[in-house]
DSSP file (Angstrom, degrees, kcal/mol; ACC not computed):
  #  RESIDUE AA STRUCTURE BP1 BP2  ACC     N-H-->O    O-->H-N    N-H-->O    O-->H-N    TCO  KAPPA ALPHA  PHI   PSI    X-CA   Y-CA   Z-CA
    1    1 A M              0   0    0      0, 0.0     2,-0.1     0, 0.0     5,-0.1   0.000 360.0 360.0 360.0 135.0    0.0    0.0    0.0
    2    2 A P    >   -     0   0    0      0, 0.0     3,-1.9     0, 0.0     4,-0.3  -0.416 360.0-130.3 -58.8 134.5    1.3    3.5   -0.7
    3    3 A K  G >  S+     0   0    0      1,-0.3     3,-1.0     2,-0.2     9,-0.2   0.698 101.9  69.9 -69.2 -19.7    2.3    5.0    2.6
    4    4 A V  G 3  S+     0   0    0      1,-0.2     8,-0.3     7,-0.1    -1,-0.3   0.700  99.5  53.0 -67.3 -15.7    0.4    8.2    2.0
    5    5 A L  G X  S+     0   0    0     -3,-1.9     3,-1.2     3,-0.1     4,-0.4   0.571  80.3 126.3 -91.6 -10.8   -2.7    6.1    2.4
    6    6 A A  G X>>S-     0   0    0     -3,-1.0     5,-1.1    -4,-0.3     3,-0.9  -0.193  84.7  -2.0 -56.4 134.1   -1.7    4.6    5.8
    7    7 A Y  G >45S-     0   0    0      1,-0.3     3,-1.4     2,-0.2    -1,-0.3   0.893 132.8 -58.4  51.0  46.6   -4.3    5.0    8.5
    8    8 A D  G <45S-     0   0    0     -3,-1.2    -1,-0.3     1,-0.3    -2,-0.2   0.841 107.2 -47.2  54.6  38.0   -6.5    7.0    6.1
    9    9 A G  G <>5S+     0   0    0     -3,-0.9     4,-2.6    -4,-0.4    -1,-0.3   0.488 103.4 127.8  87.6   4.0   -3.8    9.6    5.5
   10   10 A L  H <X5S+     0   0    0     -3,-1.4     4,-2.7    -4,-0.7     5,-0.2   0.913  73.6  51.1 -60.6 -43.1   -2.9   10.1    9.2
   11   11 A W  H  ><S+     0   0    0     -5,-1.1     4,-2.3     1,-0.2    -1,-0.2   0.909 111.0  49.2 -61.9 -40.0    0.8    9.5    8.5
   12   12 A L  H  > S+     0   0    0     -6,-0.4     4,-2.4    -8,-0.3     5,-0.2   0.944 112.5  46.7 -62.8 -48.5    0.7   12.1    5.7
   13   13 A R  H  X S+     0   0    0     -4,-2.6     4,-2.4     1,-0.2    -2,-0.2   0.893 112.1  51.7 -61.5 -39.7   -1.1   14.7    7.9
   14   14 A T  H  X S+     0   0    0     -4,-2.7     4,-2.3    -5,-0.2    -1,-0.2   0.911 110.7  47.4 -63.8 -43.6    1.4   14.0   10.7
   15   15 A A  H  X S+     0   0    0     -4,-2.3     4,-2.2     2,-0.2    -2,-0.2   0.919 112.5  48.5 -65.5 -44.1    4.4   14.5    8.5
   16   16 A V  H  X S+     0   0    0     -4,-2.4     4,-2.5     1,-0.2     5,-0.2   0.928 112.8  48.3 -62.4 -44.8    3.1   17.7    6.9
   17   17 A E  H  X S+     0   0    0     -4,-2.4     4,-2.8    -5,-0.2     5,-0.3   0.907 109.8  52.5 -62.3 -42.0    2.3   19.1   10.4
   18   18 A A  H  X S+     0   0    0     -4,-2.3     4,-1.4     1,-0.2    -1,-0.2   0.905 111.1  47.4 -61.0 -41.7    5.7   18.2   11.7
   19   19 A L  H  <>S+     0   0    0     -4,-2.2     5,-2.5     2,-0.2     4,-0.4   0.941 116.1  42.1 -67.5 -47.9    7.4   20.0    8.8
   20   20 A F  H ><5S+     0   0    0     -4,-2.5     3,-1.5     1,-0.2    -2,-0.2   0.959 118.8  43.7 -63.9 -50.3    5.4   23.2    9.1
   21   21 A A  H 3<5S+     0   0    0     -4,-2.8    -1,-0.2     1,-0.3    -2,-0.2   0.751 109.1  60.7 -67.6 -22.4    5.5   23.3   12.9
   22   22 A G  T 3<5S-     0   0    0     -4,-1.4    -1,-0.3    -5,-0.3    -2,-0.2   0.499 130.2 -85.9 -83.6  -4.5    9.2   22.4   12.8
   23   23 A G  T < 5S+     0   0    0     -3,-1.5     2,-0.6    -4,-0.4    -3,-0.2   0.519  79.5 138.0 117.9   6.7   10.1   25.5   10.7
   24   24 A C      < -     0   0    0     -5,-2.5    -1,-0.3    -6,-0.2     3,-0.1  -0.747  33.4-165.0 -86.5 124.1    9.6   24.7    7.1
   25   25 A A  S    S+     0   0    0     -2,-0.6     2,-0.4     1,-0.2    -1,-0.2   0.775  78.9  31.9 -77.8 -26.7    7.9   27.6    5.2
   26   26 A D        -     0   0    0     -7,-0.1     2,-0.5     2,-0.0    -1,-0.2  -0.997  69.0-165.4-135.3 127.3    7.0   25.5    2.2
   27   27 A V        -     0   0    0     -2,-0.4    16,-2.4    14,-0.3     2,-0.5  -0.964   1.9-167.3-119.6 122.6    6.2   21.8    2.3
   28   28 A V  E     -a   43   0A   0     -2,-0.5     2,-0.6    14,-0.2    16,-0.2  -0.932   7.0-156.5-107.6 123.7    6.1   19.8   -1.0
   29   29 A V  E     -a   44   0A   0     14,-3.1    16,-2.3    -2,-0.5     2,-0.6  -0.899   9.8-147.4-101.6 121.2    4.6   16.4   -0.8
   30   30 A V  E     -a   45   0A   0     -2,-0.6     2,-0.3    14,-0.2    16,-0.2  -0.788  18.8-172.2 -92.2 124.9    5.8   14.0   -3.5
   31   31 A L  E     +a   46   0A   0     14,-2.9    16,-3.2    -2,-0.6     4,-0.2  -0.751  22.0 140.1-112.4 159.7    3.2   11.6   -4.7
   32   32 A G  S    S+     0   0    0      2,-0.9    -1,-0.1    -2,-0.3    19,-0.1   0.083  70.1  35.2-156.7 -81.7    3.6    8.6   -7.0
   33   33 A A  S    S+     0   0    0      1,-0.2     2,-0.4    17,-0.1    -2,-0.1   0.777 130.0  27.8 -64.4 -26.4    1.9    5.2   -6.6
   34   34 A A  S    S-     0   0    0    -33,-0.1    -2,-0.9     2,-0.0     2,-0.6  -1.000  71.6-154.3-134.8 134.9   -1.1    7.0   -5.1
   35   35 A V        +     0   0    0     -2,-0.4     2,-0.3    -4,-0.2    11,-0.0  -0.948  30.1 158.8-111.4 118.3   -2.3   10.5   -5.9
   36   36 A V        -     0   0    0     -2,-0.6     2,-0.3   -27,-0.0    -2,-0.0  -0.839  48.0 -88.2-131.7 164.8   -4.2   12.1   -3.0
   37   37 A D        -     0   0    0     -2,-0.3     6,-0.1     7,-0.0     3,-0.0  -0.600  46.4-140.6 -70.8 137.3   -5.2   15.5   -1.8
   38   38 A V        -     0   0    0     -2,-0.3     6,-0.1     4,-0.1     2,-0.1  -0.751  24.0 -94.9-102.1 151.3   -2.5   16.8    0.6
   39   39 A P    >   -     0   0    0      0, 0.0     3,-1.7     0, 0.0    -1,-0.1  -0.361  61.4 -78.0 -63.5 137.0   -3.2   18.7    3.7
   40   40 A E  T 3  S+     0   0    0      1,-0.3     3,-0.1    -2,-0.1    -3,-0.0  -0.459 111.5  27.7 -70.8 150.2   -3.1   22.5    3.4
   41   41 A P  T 3  S+     0   0    0      0, 0.0    -1,-0.3     0, 0.0   -14,-0.3  -0.911 103.6  91.0 -92.5  19.5   -1.0   24.5    3.2
   42   42 A A    <   -     0   0    0     -3,-1.7     2,-0.3   -16,-0.1   -14,-0.2  -0.251  64.9-142.9 -65.0 160.9    1.3   21.8    1.7
   43   43 A R  E     -a   28   0A   0    -16,-2.4   -14,-3.1    -3,-0.1     2,-0.3  -0.943   8.9-130.1-127.4 153.2    1.4   21.4   -2.0
   44   44 A A  E     -a   29   0A   0     -2,-0.3     2,-0.3   -16,-0.2   -14,-0.2  -0.735  17.8-177.1-106.0 149.2    1.7   18.2   -4.1
   45   45 A V  E     -a   30   0A   0    -16,-2.3   -14,-2.9    -2,-0.3     2,-0.5  -0.987  21.9-135.6-136.5 142.2    4.0   17.2   -6.9
   46   46 A V  E     -a   31   0A   0     -2,-0.3     2,-1.1   -16,-0.2   -14,-0.2  -0.865   3.1-147.2-103.4 127.5    3.7   13.9   -8.8
   47   47 A A    >   -     0   0    0    -16,-3.2     3,-1.8    -2,-0.5     4,-0.1  -0.795  12.6-168.2 -88.6  98.0    6.8   11.9   -9.6
   48   48 A A  T 3  S+     0   0    0     -2,-1.1     3,-0.3     1,-0.3    -1,-0.2   0.804  87.1  49.7 -59.4 -29.5    5.7   10.4  -12.8
   49   49 A D  T >  S+     0   0    0      1,-0.2     3,-2.6     7,-0.1    -1,-0.3  -0.030  70.7 132.6 -98.5  30.2    8.6    8.0  -12.7
   50   50 A W  G X   +     0   0    0     -3,-1.8     3,-1.9     1,-0.3     7,-0.2   0.770  61.5  68.4 -54.3 -29.9    8.0    6.9   -9.1
   51   51 A A  G 3  S+     0   0    0     -3,-0.3    -1,-0.3     1,-0.3     3,-0.1   0.667  83.7  73.7 -67.2 -14.5    8.4    3.3  -10.0
   52   52 A D  G <  S-     0   0    0     -3,-2.6    -1,-0.3     1,-0.3     3,-0.2   0.620 111.6-105.5 -72.3 -12.3   12.1    4.0  -10.6
   53   53 A G    X>  -     0   0    0     -3,-1.9     3,-1.5    -4,-0.2     4,-0.9  -0.594  50.0 -40.6 118.3-179.0   12.6    4.2   -6.9
   54   54 A L  H 3> S+     0   0    0      1,-0.3     4,-2.2     2,-0.2     3,-0.4   0.796 123.3  68.0 -55.1 -34.1   13.1    6.7   -4.1
   55   55 A S  H 3> S+     0   0    0     74,-2.5     4,-2.5     1,-0.2    -1,-0.3   0.852  95.1  56.6 -59.0 -34.1   15.5    8.7   -6.2
   56   56 A A  H <> S+     0   0    0     -3,-1.5     4,-2.2    73,-0.4    -1,-0.2   0.896 107.6  48.2 -63.8 -39.9   12.6    9.7   -8.5
   57   57 A S  H  X S+     0   0    0     -4,-0.9     4,-2.5    -3,-0.4    -2,-0.2   0.913 111.1  49.4 -67.0 -42.5   10.7   11.1   -5.5
   58   58 A V  H  X S+     0   0    0     -4,-2.2     4,-2.7     2,-0.2     5,-0.2   0.930 111.3  50.0 -63.1 -44.3   13.7   13.1   -4.3
   59   59 A R  H  X S+     0   0    0     -4,-2.5     4,-2.5     1,-0.2    -2,-0.2   0.933 111.6  48.1 -57.7 -47.3   14.3   14.5   -7.8
   60   60 A A  H  X S+     0   0    0     -4,-2.2     4,-1.4     1,-0.2    -1,-0.2   0.905 113.3  47.4 -63.1 -42.1   10.7   15.6   -8.1
   61   61 A G  H  X S+     0   0    0     -4,-2.5     4,-0.6     2,-0.2    -1,-0.2   0.911 112.1  49.1 -66.0 -42.5   10.7   17.2   -4.7
   62   62 A M  H >< S+     0   0    0     -4,-2.7     3,-1.0     1,-0.2     4,-0.3   0.899 108.9  53.2 -63.9 -40.4   14.0   19.1   -5.3
   63   63 A A  H >< S+     0   0    0     -4,-2.5     3,-0.5     1,-0.2    -1,-0.2   0.833 111.7  46.6 -63.2 -31.3   12.7   20.3   -8.6
   64   64 A A  H 3< S+     0   0    0     -4,-1.4    -1,-0.2     1,-0.2    -2,-0.2   0.526  87.8  89.8 -87.2  -6.0    9.6   21.7   -6.9
   65   65 A A  T X<  -     0   0    0     -3,-1.0     3,-1.4    -4,-0.6    -1,-0.2   0.635  68.3-172.9 -71.6 -13.4   11.5   23.3   -4.0
   66   66 A G  T <   -     0   0    0     -3,-0.5    -1,-0.2    -4,-0.3    -2,-0.0  -0.321  60.3 -12.9  63.4-132.4   12.0   26.6   -5.9
   67   67 A A  T 3  S+     0   0    0     -2,-0.1    -1,-0.2     2,-0.0    50,-0.1   0.146  89.0 144.2 -94.9  18.3   14.2   29.2   -4.3
   68   68 A A    <   -     0   0    0     -3,-1.4     3,-0.1     1,-0.1    -3,-0.0  -0.191  50.4-139.3 -56.8 149.2   14.4   27.5   -0.8
   69   69 A D  S    S+     0   0    0      1,-0.2    48,-2.5    47,-0.1     2,-0.3   0.611  84.2  10.8 -86.6 -11.7   17.8   27.9    0.9
   70   70 A A  E     -B  116   0B   0     46,-0.3     2,-0.4    47,-0.1    46,-0.2  -0.983  68.3-131.9-157.3 157.5   17.6   24.3    2.1
   71   71 A A  E     -B  115   0B   0     44,-2.5    44,-2.6    -2,-0.3     2,-0.7  -0.956  10.5-154.2-114.6 135.3   15.6   21.1    1.6
   72   72 A V  E     -B  114   0B   0     -2,-0.4     2,-0.5    42,-0.2    42,-0.2  -0.936  13.8-156.5-106.8 110.0   14.3   19.0    4.5
   73   73 A L  E     +B  113   0B   0     40,-3.5    40,-2.2    -2,-0.7     2,-0.3  -0.771  25.2 159.2 -91.0 125.4   13.9   15.5    3.3
   74   74 A H        -     0   0    0     -2,-0.5     2,-0.3    38,-0.2    -2,-0.0  -0.945  28.1-138.8-143.1 159.9   11.4   13.5    5.3
   75   75 A T    >   -     0   0    0     -2,-0.3     3,-0.7     3,-0.1    36,-0.1  -0.896  15.0-136.5-123.2 153.2    9.3   10.4    4.9
   76   76 A V  T 3  S+     0   0    0     -2,-0.3   -61,-0.1     1,-0.2   -62,-0.1   0.656  96.8  72.8 -80.1 -14.0    5.7    9.7    5.8
   77   77 A D  T 3  S+     0   0    0      1,-0.2    80,-3.2     2,-0.1    -1,-0.2   0.129  80.1  73.5 -92.4  24.1    6.6    6.2    7.2
   78   78 A T    X   +     0   0    0     -3,-0.7     3,-2.0    78,-0.2    -1,-0.2  -0.587  62.7 169.2-123.3  66.5    8.3    7.6   10.3
   79   79 A P  T 3   +     0   0    0      0, 0.0    -1,-0.1     0, 0.0    77,-0.1   0.592  65.7  59.1 -66.7 -13.6    5.1    8.6   12.1
   80   80 A D  T 3  S+     0   0    0     75,-0.3     2,-0.6    -3,-0.1    -3,-0.0   0.459  77.7 106.0 -94.2   3.1    6.5    9.4   15.5
   81   81 A V    <   -     0   0    0     -3,-2.0   -63,-0.2    74,-0.1     2,-0.1  -0.716  54.2-180.0 -81.0 119.6    8.8   12.1   14.2
   82   82 A G    >>  -     0   0    0     -2,-0.6     4,-1.8   -64,-0.1     3,-0.8  -0.414  44.7 -79.9-113.0-172.7    7.4   15.4   15.2
   83   83 A A  H 3> S+     0   0    0      1,-0.2     4,-3.0     2,-0.2     5,-0.2   0.805 121.8  63.2 -59.2 -33.3    8.0   19.1   14.9
   84   84 A D  H 3> S+     0   0    0      2,-0.2     4,-1.8     1,-0.2    -1,-0.2   0.874 105.4  45.8 -63.3 -36.6   10.6   19.0   17.7
   85   85 A V  H <> S+     0   0    0     -3,-0.8     4,-2.5     2,-0.2     5,-0.3   0.942 113.6  48.3 -69.1 -48.0   12.8   16.7   15.7
   86   86 A V  H  X S+     0   0    0     -4,-1.8     4,-2.7     1,-0.2     5,-0.2   0.930 111.9  50.3 -57.9 -46.5   12.5   18.8   12.5
   87   87 A R  H  X S+     0   0    0     -4,-3.0     4,-2.2     1,-0.2    -1,-0.2   0.903 111.2  48.5 -59.0 -43.7   13.2   21.9   14.5
   88   88 A R  H  X S+     0   0    0     -4,-1.8     4,-1.9    -5,-0.2    -1,-0.2   0.918 114.8  43.3 -65.5 -44.9   16.4   20.4   16.0
   89   89 A V  H  X S+     0   0    0     -4,-2.5     4,-2.3     2,-0.2    -2,-0.2   0.895 113.7  51.3 -70.6 -39.7   17.8   19.1   12.8
   90   90 A L  H  X S+     0   0    0     -4,-2.7     4,-2.3    -5,-0.3    -2,-0.2   0.917 110.2  49.5 -62.4 -43.5   17.0   22.2   10.9
   91   91 A A  H  X S+     0   0    0     -4,-2.2     4,-1.6    -5,-0.2    -1,-0.2   0.898 110.3  51.0 -62.5 -40.5   18.7   24.4   13.5
   92   92 A A  H  X S+     0   0    0     -4,-1.9     4,-1.0     1,-0.2    -2,-0.2   0.911 110.8  48.1 -64.4 -42.1   21.8   22.1   13.4
   93   93 A A  H  < S+     0   0    0     -4,-2.3     3,-0.5     1,-0.2     6,-0.3   0.902 109.9  52.7 -65.5 -40.1   22.0   22.4    9.6
   94   94 A R  H  < S+     0   0    0     -4,-2.3    -1,-0.2     1,-0.2    -2,-0.2   0.821 114.7  41.4 -66.2 -30.3   21.7   26.2    9.7
   95   95 A S  H  < S+     0   0    0     -4,-1.6     2,-0.3    -5,-0.2    -1,-0.2   0.544  96.3  96.5 -94.6  -6.7   24.5   26.5   12.2
   96   96 A A  S  < S-     0   0    0     -4,-1.0     3,-0.3    -3,-0.5     5,-0.0  -0.623  73.4-135.2 -85.8 140.5   26.8   23.9   10.6
   97   97 A A  S    S+     0   0    0     -2,-0.3    -1,-0.1     1,-0.2    -4,-0.0   0.876 107.0  47.8 -58.6 -38.4   29.5   25.1    8.2
   98   98 A G  S    S-     0   0    0     44,-0.3    -1,-0.2     2,-0.2    18,-0.2   0.724  98.3-138.1 -78.6 -21.6   28.6   22.3    5.8
   99   99 A G        +     0   0    0     -3,-0.3    17,-1.7    -6,-0.3     2,-0.4   0.695  66.0 111.7  73.7  18.1   24.9   23.0    5.8
  100  100 A V  E     +C  115   0B   0     42,-0.5    44,-2.7    15,-0.2     2,-0.3  -0.990  35.7 161.0-128.4 128.2   24.0   19.2    5.9
  101  101 A A  E     -Cd 114 144B   0     13,-2.0    13,-3.3    -2,-0.4     2,-0.4  -0.988  14.3-168.3-143.6 152.0   22.4   17.5    9.0
  102  102 A R  E     -Cd 113 145B   0     42,-2.4    44,-2.8    -2,-0.3    11,-0.2  -0.999  25.4-114.6-142.4 145.0   20.5   14.3    9.6
  103  103 A A  E     - d   0 146B   0      9,-2.4     7,-2.4    -2,-0.4     2,-0.3  -0.492  29.4-169.3 -71.9 143.0   18.6   13.0   12.5
  104  104 A V  E     -Cd 109 147B   0     42,-2.4    44,-3.3     5,-0.2     2,-0.5  -0.976  11.1-152.4-130.9 150.5   19.9    9.9   14.3
  105  105 A Y  E >  S-C  108   0B   0      3,-2.5     3,-1.7    -2,-0.3    42,-0.1  -0.946  84.3 -20.1-126.5 107.0   18.1    7.8   16.8
  106  106 A G  T 3  S-     0   0    0     -2,-0.5    -1,-0.1     1,-0.3    41,-0.0   0.855 130.2 -52.7  59.7  33.5   20.3    6.0   19.3
  107  107 A G  T 3  S+     0   0    0      1,-0.3    -1,-0.3    39,-0.0    40,-0.0   0.323 112.2 125.5  84.1  -7.0   23.1    6.5   16.7
  108  108 A R  E <   - C   0 105B   0     -3,-1.7    -3,-2.5     1,-0.1    -1,-0.3  -0.754  65.5-117.0 -88.2 123.5   21.0    4.9   13.9
  109  109 A P  E     + C   0 104B   0      0, 0.0    -5,-0.2     0, 0.0     2,-0.2  -0.248  52.0 139.5 -60.4 143.7   20.6    7.3   10.8
  110  110 A G  E     -     0   0B   0     -7,-2.4    -7,-0.3     2,-0.2    45,-0.1  -0.732  32.8 -17.1-155.9-154.5   17.1    8.4   10.0
  111  111 A H  E    S+     0   0B   0     43,-0.3     2,-0.1    -2,-0.2   -37,-0.1  -0.865  83.7  51.9-119.6 152.3   14.9   11.3    8.9
  112  112 A P  E     -     0   0B   0      0, 0.0    -9,-2.4     0, 0.0     2,-0.4   0.423  59.6-174.8 -84.0 166.1   14.7   14.2    8.5
  113  113 A V  E     -BC  73 102B   0    -40,-2.2   -40,-3.5   -11,-0.2     2,-0.5  -0.990   9.6-154.2-124.0 134.4   17.8   15.1    6.5
  114  114 A V  E     -BC  72 101B   0    -13,-3.3   -13,-2.0    -2,-0.4     2,-0.4  -0.944  10.9-175.7-114.3 131.1   18.5   18.8    5.8
  115  115 A V  E     -BC  71 100B   0    -44,-2.6   -44,-2.5    -2,-0.5   -15,-0.2  -0.980  22.7-130.0-129.7 119.6   20.6   19.8    2.7
  116  116 A A  E >   -B   70   0B   0    -17,-1.7     3,-2.2    -2,-0.4     4,-0.3  -0.327  28.8-111.2 -64.5 149.1   21.7   23.4    2.0
  117  117 A R  G >  S+     0   0    0    -48,-2.5     3,-2.0     1,-0.3   -47,-0.1   0.812 112.9  67.4 -52.4 -37.3   21.0   24.6   -1.5
  118  118 A R  G 3  S+     0   0    0    -49,-0.3    -1,-0.3     1,-0.3     4,-0.2   0.713 102.1  49.2 -61.8 -18.2   24.7   24.8   -2.4
  119  119 A H  G <> S+     0   0    0     -3,-2.2     4,-2.5     1,-0.1    -1,-0.3   0.459  81.7  96.4 -97.7  -3.1   24.8   21.0   -2.2
  120  120 A W  H <> S+     0   0    0     -3,-2.0     4,-3.1    -4,-0.3     5,-0.3   0.887  80.1  54.1 -59.0 -41.9   21.7   20.3   -4.4
  121  121 A P  H  > S+     0   0    0      0, 0.0     4,-2.2     0, 0.0    -1,-0.2   0.928 112.0  45.1 -58.7 -42.0   23.7   19.7   -7.6
  122  122 A A  H  > S+     0   0    0     -4,-0.2     4,-1.3     2,-0.2    -2,-0.2   0.901 113.6  50.2 -67.3 -39.8   25.8   17.0   -5.8
  123  123 A L  H >X S+     0   0    0     -4,-2.5     4,-0.7     1,-0.2     3,-0.6   0.953 112.0  46.9 -61.8 -49.0   22.8   15.4   -4.2
  124  124 A L  H >< S+     0   0    0     -4,-3.1     3,-0.8     1,-0.2    -2,-0.2   0.877 110.0  53.5 -61.9 -38.1   20.9   15.3   -7.6
  125  125 A A  H 3< S+     0   0    0     -4,-2.2    -1,-0.2    -5,-0.3    -2,-0.2   0.771 107.3  52.7 -67.7 -24.7   24.0   13.8   -9.3
  126  126 A S  H << S+     0   0    0     -4,-1.3    -1,-0.2    -3,-0.6    -2,-0.2   0.579  85.1 110.9 -87.0  -9.7   24.2   11.0   -6.7
  127  127 A L    <<  +     0   0    0     -3,-0.8     2,-0.3    -4,-0.7     6,-0.1  -0.441  33.8 143.3 -74.7 134.1   20.6    9.9   -7.0
  128  128 A H    >   -     0   0    0      4,-0.3     3,-1.7    -2,-0.2     4,-0.3  -0.917  55.1 -28.8-163.3 144.1   19.8    6.5   -8.5
  129  129 A G  T 3  S-     0   0    0     -2,-0.3   -74,-2.5     1,-0.2     3,-0.4  -0.141 114.6 -25.3  54.6-136.1   17.3    3.7   -8.0
  130  130 A D  T 3  S+     0   0    0    -77,-0.3    -1,-0.2   -76,-0.2   -77,-0.1   0.141 111.7  94.1-100.1  18.6   15.9    3.2   -4.5
  131  131 A D    X   -     0   0    0     -3,-1.7     3,-1.7     1,-0.2    -1,-0.2   0.743  58.1-176.9 -83.6 -23.6   18.9    4.7   -2.6
  132  132 A G  T 3   -     0   0    0     -3,-0.4    -4,-0.3    -4,-0.3     4,-0.3  -0.375  68.5 -20.3  59.6-137.3   17.6    8.3   -2.3
  133  133 A A  T 3> S+     0   0    0      1,-0.2     4,-2.6     2,-0.1     5,-0.3   0.441 108.7 104.4 -83.7  -0.2   20.1   10.6   -0.6
  134  134 A R  H <> S+     0   0    0     -3,-1.7     4,-2.7     1,-0.2     5,-0.2   0.893  80.2  46.2 -52.8 -50.2   22.1    7.7    1.0
  135  135 A P  H  > S+     0   0    0      0, 0.0     4,-1.8     0, 0.0    -1,-0.2   0.908 113.0  51.2 -61.8 -39.5   25.1    7.8   -1.4
  136  136 A F  H  4 S+     0   0    0     -4,-0.3    -2,-0.2     1,-0.2     4,-0.1   0.939 114.7  42.4 -60.0 -47.9   25.3   11.6   -1.1
  137  137 A L  H >< S+     0   0    0     -4,-2.6     3,-1.3     1,-0.2     6,-0.2   0.885 111.8  54.4 -68.1 -39.3   25.3   11.4    2.7
  138  138 A R  H 3< S+     0   0    0     -4,-2.7    -1,-0.2    -5,-0.3    -2,-0.2   0.834 105.8  53.0 -64.4 -33.5   27.7    8.5    2.8
  139  139 A D  T 3< S+     0   0    0     -4,-1.8     2,-0.3    -5,-0.2    -1,-0.3   0.353  96.2  84.8 -87.6   7.0   30.4   10.2    0.7
  140  140 A R    <   -     0   0    0     -3,-1.3     3,-0.2    -4,-0.1    -4,-0.0  -0.829  52.0-167.5-111.6 147.2   30.5   13.4    2.9
  141  141 A D  S    S+     0   0    0     -2,-0.3    -1,-0.1     1,-0.1    -4,-0.0   0.363  83.7  67.0-108.0   3.8   32.5   14.1    6.0
  142  142 A D        +     0   0    0    -44,-0.1     2,-0.5    -5,-0.1   -42,-0.5   0.196  64.4 125.4-109.0  16.4   30.7   17.2    6.9
  143  143 A V        -     0   0    0     -6,-0.2     2,-0.6    -3,-0.2   -42,-0.2  -0.651  54.2-142.3 -77.7 122.2   27.3   15.7    7.7
  144  144 A V  E     -d  101   0B   0    -44,-2.7   -42,-2.4    -2,-0.5     2,-0.5  -0.742  10.6-147.3 -84.2 123.3   26.2   16.8   11.2
  145  145 A T  E     -d  102   0B   0     -2,-0.6     2,-0.6   -44,-0.2   -42,-0.2  -0.800   9.6-159.1 -93.0 134.2   24.4   14.0   13.0
  146  146 A V  E     -d  103   0B   0    -44,-2.8   -42,-2.4    -2,-0.5     2,-0.3  -0.930  13.3-135.9-119.4 108.8   21.8   15.2   15.4
  147  147 A E  E     +d  104   0B   0     -2,-0.6   -42,-0.2   -44,-0.2   -44,-0.1  -0.472  34.2 161.5 -67.9 124.9   20.7   12.8   18.1
  148  148 A C    >>  +     0   0    0    -44,-3.3     3,-2.3    -2,-0.3     4,-1.8   0.186  36.1 113.9-128.3  12.2   16.9   12.8   18.4
  149  149 A G  T 34 S+     0   0    0    -45,-0.4   -44,-0.1     1,-0.3    -1,-0.1   0.692  74.0  61.8 -62.5 -18.5   16.3    9.5   20.3
  150  150 A D  T 34 S+     0   0    0      1,-0.1    -1,-0.3    -3,-0.1     3,-0.1   0.603 111.8  38.3 -79.6 -10.8   15.1   11.5   23.2
  151  151 A L  T <4 S-     0   0    0     -3,-2.3     2,-0.3     1,-0.3    -2,-0.2   0.715 128.2 -12.0-108.7 -29.7   12.3   12.9   21.1
  152  152 A A     <  -     0   0    0     -4,-1.8    -1,-0.3     1,-0.1   -71,-0.1  -0.963  53.4-118.4-161.6 168.9   11.2    9.9   18.9
  153  153 A T        -     0   0    0     -2,-0.3     3,-0.1    -3,-0.1    -1,-0.1   0.741  35.1-148.1 -86.7 -25.8   12.2    6.4   17.8
  154  154 A G        +     0   0    0      1,-0.2   -43,-0.3    -6,-0.1   -49,-0.1   0.637  33.6 172.3  66.8  12.7   12.5    7.5   14.1
  155  155 A A        -     0   0    0      1,-0.1     2,-0.8   -45,-0.1   -75,-0.3  -0.319  34.1-133.6 -62.6 130.8   11.3    4.0   13.2
  156  156 A D        -     0   0    0    -78,-0.1     2,-0.7    -3,-0.1   -78,-0.2  -0.778  23.2-153.2 -83.3 110.6   10.6    3.4    9.6
  157  157 A V        +     0   0    0    -80,-3.2    -2,-0.0    -2,-0.8    -1,-0.0  -0.790  21.9 174.4 -95.0 114.0    7.3    1.5    9.7
  158  158 A D  S    S+     0   0    0     -2,-0.7    -1,-0.2     1,-0.2    -2,-0.0   0.660  70.1  39.4 -92.8 -17.4    6.8   -0.7    6.7
  159  159 A E              0   0    0      1,-0.1    -1,-0.2  -153,-0.0     0, 0.0  -0.974 360.0 360.0-135.3 121.6    3.6   -2.3    7.8
  160  160 A P              0   0    0      0, 0.0    -1,-0.1     0, 0.0    -2,-0.0   0.521 360.0 360.0 -67.8 360.0    0.7   -0.6    9.5
């Protein structure tokens, strides 16, 4: 099942709320396998090539990000991640020289991930298949890891 449909859209609404309340001025929801109405004031973009994997969704979202100074990459299948996590990771990225930060939970990498605009070309060039931003993040030594295990589990839930 497409994860935007989980629990009648509750995970989608939770993710959008976390991003807005966490400090994101513009939230783009990338859709693919299922096209649904997204909660306002978020806006939707459809990744026509969604079947190519996660990288297609990241590309579509980045293309729709406009003039933003950073992108906050987040997933709907981490339903216990709230605004407090987004706020913490966004603040860390803004104060980091490299402008890249990611949430970790008990040391385990997770979402959200924040990438400053100056790194978008490198991120886009690294995308392929179902890896998403993983290769980009793995090849950098300036990624700030932000422990958020005190706020959420960050668990990626694959089955409701």
